Biopython code that builds the backbone (N, CA, C, O; Angstrom):
import numpy as np
from Bio.PDB.StructureBuilder import StructureBuilder

atoms = [
    (1, "MET", "N", (-108.761, -175.739, -174.323)),
    (1, "MET", "CA", (-109.961, -174.997, -174.596)),
    (1, "MET", "C", (-109.903, -174.483, -176.033)),
    (1, "MET", "O", (-108.879, -173.949, -176.459)),
    (2, "VAL", "N", (-110.965, -174.638, -176.760)),
    (2, "VAL", "CA", (-111.022, -174.200, -178.150)),
    (2, "VAL", "C", (-111.779, -172.882, -178.218)),
    (2, "VAL", "O", (-112.884, -172.762, -177.689)),
    (3, "ALA", "N", (-111.182, -171.905, -178.866)),
    (3, "ALA", "CA", (-111.835, -170.605, -179.019)),
    (3, "ALA", "C", (-112.969, -170.706, -180.032)),
    (3, "ALA", "O", (-112.886, -171.449, -181.010)),
    (4, "LYS", "N", (-114.019, -169.950, -179.780)),
    (4, "LYS", "CA", (-115.143, -169.911, -180.712)),
    (4, "LYS", "C", (-114.716, -169.185, -181.978)),
    (4, "LYS", "O", (-113.884, -168.278, -181.934)),
    (5, "GLN", "N", (-115.282, -169.583, -183.092)),
    (5, "GLN", "CA", (-114.978, -168.942, -184.376)),
    (5, "GLN", "C", (-116.002, -167.840, -184.647)),
    (5, "GLN", "O", (-117.207, -168.055, -184.512)),
    (6, "TRP", "N", (-115.520, -166.678, -185.024)),
    (6, "TRP", "CA", (-116.388, -165.568, -185.391)),
    (6, "TRP", "C", (-116.240, -165.293, -186.884)),
    (6, "TRP", "O", (-115.128, -165.138, -187.389)),
    (7, "SER", "N", (-117.360, -165.234, -187.575)),
    (7, "SER", "CA", (-117.331, -164.900, -189.002)),
    (7, "SER", "C", (-117.676, -163.425, -189.162)),
    (7, "SER", "O", (-118.226, -162.799, -188.255)),
    (8, "SER", "N", (-117.351, -162.893, -190.306)),
    (8, "SER", "CA", (-117.676, -161.490, -190.553)),
    (8, "SER", "C", (-119.189, -161.275, -190.548)),
    (8, "SER", "O", (-119.671, -160.231, -190.108)),
    (9, "GLU", "N", (-119.926, -162.258, -191.034)),
    (9, "GLU", "CA", (-121.391, -162.143, -191.048)),
    (9, "GLU", "C", (-121.945, -162.072, -189.634)),
    (9, "GLU", "O", (-122.877, -161.312, -189.370)),
    (10, "ALA", "N", (-121.377, -162.859, -188.720)),
    (10, "ALA", "CA", (-121.845, -162.852, -187.332)),
    (10, "ALA", "C", (-121.558, -161.508, -186.673)),
    (10, "ALA", "O", (-122.394, -160.987, -185.934)),
    (11, "ILE", "N", (-120.400, -160.953, -186.934)),
    (11, "ILE", "CA", (-120.047, -159.658, -186.354)),
    (11, "ILE", "C", (-120.924, -158.554, -186.926)),
    (11, "ILE", "O", (-121.412, -157.705, -186.180)),
    (12, "VAL", "N", (-121.128, -158.553, -188.225)),
    (12, "VAL", "CA", (-121.985, -157.547, -188.860)),
    (12, "VAL", "C", (-123.409, -157.661, -188.305)),
    (12, "VAL", "O", (-124.041, -156.645, -188.017)),
    (13, "ALA", "N", (-123.911, -158.875, -188.157)),
    (13, "ALA", "CA", (-125.272, -159.069, -187.645)),
    (13, "ALA", "C", (-125.381, -158.625, -186.191)),
    (13, "ALA", "O", (-126.372, -158.002, -185.808)),
    (14, "ALA", "N", (-124.380, -158.936, -185.381)),
    (14, "ALA", "CA", (-124.410, -158.544, -183.970)),
    (14, "ALA", "C", (-124.394, -157.026, -183.825)),
    (14, "ALA", "O", (-125.112, -156.471, -182.994)),
    (15, "LEU", "N", (-123.582, -156.360, -184.627)),
    (15, "LEU", "CA", (-123.533, -154.903, -184.568)),
    (15, "LEU", "C", (-124.790, -154.271, -185.163)),
    (15, "LEU", "O", (-125.276, -153.258, -184.660)),
    (16, "ALA", "N", (-125.315, -154.870, -186.235)),
    (16, "ALA", "CA", (-126.535, -154.348, -186.853)),
    (16, "ALA", "C", (-127.711, -154.446, -185.877)),
    (16, "ALA", "O", (-128.588, -153.583, -185.878)),
    (17, "ALA", "N", (-127.732, -155.485, -185.051)),
    (17, "ALA", "CA", (-128.793, -155.633, -184.060)),
    (17, "ALA", "C", (-128.754, -154.502, -183.034)),
    (17, "ALA", "O", (-129.756, -154.212, -182.381)),
    (18, "GLN", "N", (-127.602, -153.874, -182.899)),
    (18, "GLN", "CA", (-127.455, -152.747, -181.977)),
    (18, "GLN", "C", (-127.549, -151.405, -182.700)),
    (18, "GLN", "O", (-127.344, -150.350, -182.100)),
    (19, "GLY", "N", (-127.862, -151.458, -183.997)),
    (19, "GLY", "CA", (-128.012, -150.234, -184.775)),
    (19, "GLY", "C", (-126.702, -149.668, -185.296)),
    (19, "GLY", "O", (-126.639, -148.495, -185.663)),
    (20, "ILE", "N", (-125.651, -150.489, -185.332)),
    (20, "ILE", "CA", (-124.342, -150.033, -185.798)),
    (20, "ILE", "C", (-124.093, -150.613, -187.185)),
    (20, "ILE", "O", (-124.077, -151.831, -187.368)),
    (21, "GLU", "N", (-123.900, -149.728, -188.156)),
    (21, "GLU", "CA", (-123.607, -150.188, -189.509)),
    (21, "GLU", "C", (-122.116, -150.071, -189.774)),
    (21, "GLU", "O", (-121.476, -149.103, -189.363)),
    (22, "LEU", "N", (-121.572, -151.062, -190.462)),
    (22, "LEU", "CA", (-120.145, -151.074, -190.778)),
    (22, "LEU", "C", (-119.918, -150.747, -192.244)),
    (22, "LEU", "O", (-120.775, -150.985, -193.094)),
    (23, "ALA", "N", (-118.752, -150.198, -192.516)),
    (23, "ALA", "CA", (-118.349, -149.949, -193.893)),
    (23, "ALA", "C", (-118.088, -151.287, -194.573)),
    (23, "ALA", "O", (-117.848, -152.287, -193.896)),
    (24, "PRO", "N", (-118.132, -151.320, -195.915)),
    (24, "PRO", "CA", (-117.850, -152.566, -196.620)),
    (24, "PRO", "C", (-116.481, -153.135, -196.244)),
    (24, "PRO", "O", (-115.509, -152.390, -196.116)),
    (25, "ALA", "N", (-116.409, -154.421, -196.074)),
    (25, "ALA", "CA", (-115.201, -155.183, -195.749)),
    (25, "ALA", "C", (-114.714, -154.960, -194.318)),
    (25, "ALA", "O", (-113.717, -155.561, -193.919)),
    (26, "ARG", "N", (-115.378, -154.125, -193.544)),
    (26, "ARG", "CA", (-114.960, -153.895, -192.162)),
    (26, "ARG", "C", (-115.253, -155.130, -191.299)),
    (26, "ARG", "O", (-114.522, -155.415, -190.351)),
    (27, "GLY", "N", (-116.315, -155.854, -191.630)),
    (27, "GLY", "CA", (-116.651, -157.065, -190.892)),
    (27, "GLY", "C", (-115.541, -158.107, -190.967)),
    (27, "GLY", "O", (-115.246, -158.786, -189.983)),
    (28, "GLU", "N", (-114.932, -158.227, -192.138)),
    (28, "GLU", "CA", (-113.815, -159.171, -192.314)),
    (28, "GLU", "C", (-112.635, -158.795, -191.429)),
    (28, "GLU", "O", (-112.035, -159.656, -190.785)),
    (29, "ARG", "N", (-112.309, -157.528, -191.399)),
    (29, "ARG", "CA", (-111.173, -157.062, -190.583)),
    (29, "ARG", "C", (-111.455, -157.267, -189.101)),
    (29, "ARG", "O", (-110.578, -157.691, -188.348)),
    (30, "LEU", "N", (-112.685, -156.963, -188.684)),
    (30, "LEU", "CA", (-113.038, -157.165, -187.284)),
    (30, "LEU", "C", (-113.039, -158.651, -186.913)),
    (30, "LEU", "O", (-112.633, -159.020, -185.810)),
    (31, "ALA", "N", (-113.493, -159.494, -187.831)),
    (31, "ALA", "CA", (-113.510, -160.939, -187.564)),
    (31, "ALA", "C", (-112.090, -161.465, -187.383)),
    (31, "ALA", "O", (-111.845, -162.271, -186.485)),
    (32, "ARG", "N", (-111.161, -161.032, -188.210)),
    (32, "ARG", "CA", (-109.765, -161.465, -188.059)),
    (32, "ARG", "C", (-109.178, -160.984, -186.736)),
    (32, "ARG", "O", (-108.480, -161.733, -186.053)),
    (33, "ALA", "N", (-109.459, -159.745, -186.380)),
    (33, "ALA", "CA", (-108.947, -159.199, -185.119)),
    (33, "ALA", "C", (-109.561, -159.924, -183.925)),
    (33, "ALA", "O", (-108.860, -160.271, -182.975)),
    (34, "GLN", "N", (-110.870, -160.151, -183.978)),
    (34, "GLN", "CA", (-111.554, -160.858, -182.888)),
    (34, "GLN", "C", (-111.021, -162.275, -182.749)),
    (34, "GLN", "O", (-110.829, -162.761, -181.634)),
    (35, "GLN", "N", (-110.784, -162.933, -183.862)),
    (35, "GLN", "CA", (-110.282, -164.304, -183.817)),
    (35, "GLN", "C", (-108.878, -164.347, -183.216)),
    (35, "GLN", "O", (-108.550, -165.275, -182.477)),
    (36, "SER", "N", (-108.058, -163.359, -183.526)),
    (36, "SER", "CA", (-106.720, -163.296, -182.929)),
    (36, "SER", "C", (-106.798, -163.167, -181.415)),
    (36, "SER", "O", (-106.050, -163.821, -180.689)),
    (37, "LEU", "N", (-107.707, -162.320, -180.943)),
    (37, "LEU", "CA", (-107.883, -162.156, -179.497)),
    (37, "LEU", "C", (-108.401, -163.434, -178.847)),
    (37, "LEU", "O", (-107.936, -163.824, -177.776)),
    (38, "LEU", "N", (-109.362, -164.082, -179.494)),
    (38, "LEU", "CA", (-109.904, -165.323, -178.939)),
    (38, "LEU", "C", (-108.856, -166.422, -178.898)),
    (38, "LEU", "O", (-108.776, -167.172, -177.924)),
    (39, "ASP", "N", (-108.057, -166.520, -179.945)),
    (39, "ASP", "CA", (-107.001, -167.542, -179.971)),
    (39, "ASP", "C", (-105.973, -167.290, -178.875)),
    (39, "ASP", "O", (-105.509, -168.227, -178.226)),
    (40, "ALA", "N", (-105.618, -166.026, -178.669)),
    (40, "ALA", "CA", (-104.642, -165.693, -177.635)),
    (40, "ALA", "C", (-105.200, -165.969, -176.247)),
    (40, "ALA", "O", (-104.483, -166.467, -175.380)),
    (41, "SER", "N", (-106.471, -165.651, -176.028)),
    (41, "SER", "CA", (-107.047, -165.874, -174.704)),
    (41, "SER", "C", (-107.271, -167.357, -174.430)),
    (41, "SER", "O", (-107.234, -167.784, -173.276)),
    (42, "ALA", "N", (-107.500, -168.139, -175.469)),
    (42, "ALA", "CA", (-107.703, -169.579, -175.268)),
    (42, "ALA", "C", (-106.433, -170.243, -174.771)),
    (42, "ALA", "O", (-106.498, -171.253, -174.071)),
    (43, "ALA", "N", (-105.276, -169.692, -175.122)),
    (43, "ALA", "CA", (-103.998, -170.277, -174.718)),
    (43, "ALA", "C", (-103.544, -169.771, -173.352)),
    (43, "ALA", "O", (-102.498, -170.199, -172.864)),
    (44, "ASP", "N", (-104.296, -168.877, -172.725)),
    (44, "ASP", "CA", (-103.907, -168.289, -171.447)),
    (44, "ASP", "C", (-104.198, -169.268, -170.306)),
    (44, "ASP", "O", (-105.362, -169.588, -170.065)),
    (45, "PRO", "N", (-103.174, -169.750, -169.599)),
    (45, "PRO", "CA", (-103.409, -170.713, -168.521)),
    (45, "PRO", "C", (-104.183, -170.114, -167.344)),
    (45, "PRO", "O", (-104.890, -170.841, -166.646)),
    (46, "LEU", "N", (-104.064, -168.811, -167.113)),
    (46, "LEU", "CA", (-104.827, -168.197, -166.026)),
    (46, "LEU", "C", (-106.316, -168.174, -166.345)),
    (46, "LEU", "O", (-107.150, -168.394, -165.467)),
    (47, "ARG", "N", (-106.643, -167.908, -167.602)),
    (47, "ARG", "CA", (-108.052, -167.894, -168.000)),
    (47, "ARG", "C", (-108.639, -169.291, -167.914)),
    (47, "ARG", "O", (-109.805, -169.453, -167.555)),
    (48, "ALA", "N", (-107.851, -170.290, -168.238)),
    (48, "ALA", "CA", (-108.333, -171.667, -168.186)),
    (48, "ALA", "C", (-108.708, -172.079, -166.771)),
    (48, "ALA", "O", (-109.558, -172.950, -166.585)),
    (49, "ALA", "N", (-108.080, -171.462, -165.768)),
    (49, "ALA", "CA", (-108.363, -171.801, -164.380)),
    (49, "ALA", "C", (-109.661, -171.172, -163.880)),
    (49, "ALA", "O", (-110.186, -171.596, -162.849)),
    (50, "LEU", "N", (-110.191, -170.173, -164.583)),
    (50, "LEU", "CA", (-111.429, -169.528, -164.158)),
    (50, "LEU", "C", (-112.633, -170.348, -164.568)),
    (50, "LEU", "O", (-112.600, -171.045, -165.581)),
    (51, "VAL", "N", (-113.683, -170.268, -163.793)),
    (51, "VAL", "CA", (-114.908, -171.009, -164.093)),
    (51, "VAL", "C", (-115.991, -170.092, -164.650)),
    (51, "VAL", "O", (-117.181, -170.364, -164.489)),
    (52, "LEU", "N", (-115.583, -169.004, -165.307)),
    (52, "LEU", "CA", (-116.556, -168.039, -165.800)),
    (52, "LEU", "C", (-117.506, -168.626, -166.833)),
    (52, "LEU", "O", (-118.683, -168.266, -166.861)),
    (53, "ASP", "N", (-117.014, -169.528, -167.683)),
    (53, "ASP", "CA", (-117.847, -170.079, -168.742)),
    (53, "ASP", "C", (-118.606, -171.327, -168.302)),
    (53, "ASP", "O", (-119.489, -171.790, -169.024)),
    (54, "ALA", "N", (-118.290, -171.871, -167.153)),
    (54, "ALA", "CA", (-118.867, -173.136, -166.721)),
    (54, "ALA", "C", (-120.316, -173.002, -166.287)),
    (54, "ALA", "O", (-121.111, -173.914, -166.510)),
    (55, "GLU", "N", (-120.671, -171.894, -165.678)),
    (55, "GLU", "CA", (-122.025, -171.702, -165.175)),
    (55, "GLU", "C", (-122.363, -170.217, -165.198)),
    (55, "GLU", "O", (-121.460, -169.382, -165.154)),
    (56, "PRO", "N", (-123.653, -169.871, -165.268)),
    (56, "PRO", "CA", (-124.024, -168.458, -165.312)),
    (56, "PRO", "C", (-123.551, -167.674, -164.093)),
    (56, "PRO", "O", (-123.209, -166.498, -164.211)),
    (57, "ALA", "N", (-123.528, -168.305, -162.938)),
    (57, "ALA", "CA", (-123.111, -167.601, -161.721)),
    (57, "ALA", "C", (-121.598, -167.617, -161.543)),
    (57, "ALA", "O", (-121.095, -167.135, -160.528)),
    (58, "GLY", "N", (-120.866, -168.162, -162.508)),
    (58, "GLY", "CA", (-119.417, -168.272, -162.392)),
    (58, "GLY", "C", (-118.723, -166.936, -162.238)),
    (58, "GLY", "O", (-117.742, -166.827, -161.502)),
    (59, "PHE", "N", (-119.220, -165.918, -162.923)),
    (59, "PHE", "CA", (-118.599, -164.596, -162.835)),
    (59, "PHE", "C", (-118.739, -164.042, -161.422)),
    (59, "PHE", "O", (-117.781, -163.516, -160.856)),
    (60, "ALA", "N", (-119.938, -164.162, -160.857)),
    (60, "ALA", "CA", (-120.152, -163.673, -159.494)),
    (60, "ALA", "C", (-119.304, -164.445, -158.496)),
    (60, "ALA", "O", (-118.770, -163.861, -157.553)),
    (61, "ALA", "N", (-119.177, -165.740, -158.693)),
    (61, "ALA", "CA", (-118.336, -166.556, -157.809)),
    (61, "ALA", "C", (-116.876, -166.149, -157.909)),
    (61, "ALA", "O", (-116.179, -166.077, -156.897)),
    (62, "ALA", "N", (-116.410, -165.885, -159.119)),
    (62, "ALA", "CA", (-115.012, -165.465, -159.304)),
    (62, "ALA", "C", (-114.772, -164.110, -158.636)),
    (62, "ALA", "O", (-113.726, -163.899, -158.022)),
    (63, "LEU", "N", (-115.725, -163.200, -158.751)),
    (63, "LEU", "CA", (-115.577, -161.906, -158.090)),
    (63, "LEU", "C", (-115.543, -162.058, -156.579)),
    (63, "LEU", "O", (-114.759, -161.391, -155.903)),
    (64, "ALA", "N", (-116.384, -162.926, -156.048)),
    (64, "ALA", "CA", (-116.417, -163.137, -154.604)),
    (64, "ALA", "C", (-115.088, -163.694, -154.101)),
    (64, "ALA", "O", (-114.638, -163.322, -153.017)),
    (65, "ARG", "N", (-114.459, -164.573, -154.864)),
    (65, "ARG", "CA", (-113.179, -165.139, -154.462)),
    (65, "ARG", "C", (-112.057, -164.110, -154.539)),
    (65, "ARG", "O", (-111.059, -164.232, -153.829)),
    (66, "CYS", "N", (-112.208, -163.092, -155.397)),
    (66, "CYS", "CA", (-111.149, -162.100, -155.592)),
    (66, "CYS", "C", (-111.244, -160.935, -154.600)),
    (66, "CYS", "O", (-110.295, -160.160, -154.475)),
    (67, "LYS", "N", (-112.352, -160.803, -153.905)),
    (67, "LYS", "CA", (-112.496, -159.680, -152.968)),
    (67, "LYS", "C", (-111.501, -159.817, -151.823)),
    (67, "LYS", "O", (-111.176, -160.917, -151.377)),
    (68, "ALA", "N", (-111.036, -158.676, -151.368)),
    (68, "ALA", "CA", (-110.085, -158.665, -150.243)),
    (68, "ALA", "C", (-110.769, -159.207, -148.993)),
    (68, "ALA", "O", (-111.933, -158.918, -148.715)),
    (69, "LYS", "N", (-110.020, -159.987, -148.267)),
    (69, "LYS", "CA", (-110.579, -160.590, -147.044)),
    (69, "LYS", "C", (-110.212, -159.779, -145.842)),
    (69, "LYS", "O", (-110.590, -160.126, -144.723)),
]
sb = StructureBuilder()
sb.init_structure("model")
sb.init_model(0)
sb.init_chain("A")
sb.init_seg("    ")
for serial, (resi, resn, name, xyz) in enumerate(atoms, 1):
    if name == "N":
        sb.init_residue(resn, " ", resi, " ")
    sb.init_atom(name, np.array(xyz, "f"), 0.0, 1.0, " ", f" {name:<3s}", serial, name[0])
structure = sb.get_structure()
């Protein structure tokens, strides 16, 4: 699984859409941190077994499978 790439511009735009302004160069730092997290999660074999990204209802299906029987 390949992790999505986040640029500083994308992070700044996503936060600006929510009314959050960042200090100069903060977008770059957040992009590096976000990319580190995405790279680490992409290598997680447990995450690879989940079908959360495969379909919109995947999250609900995963929750249903995890409920105590």
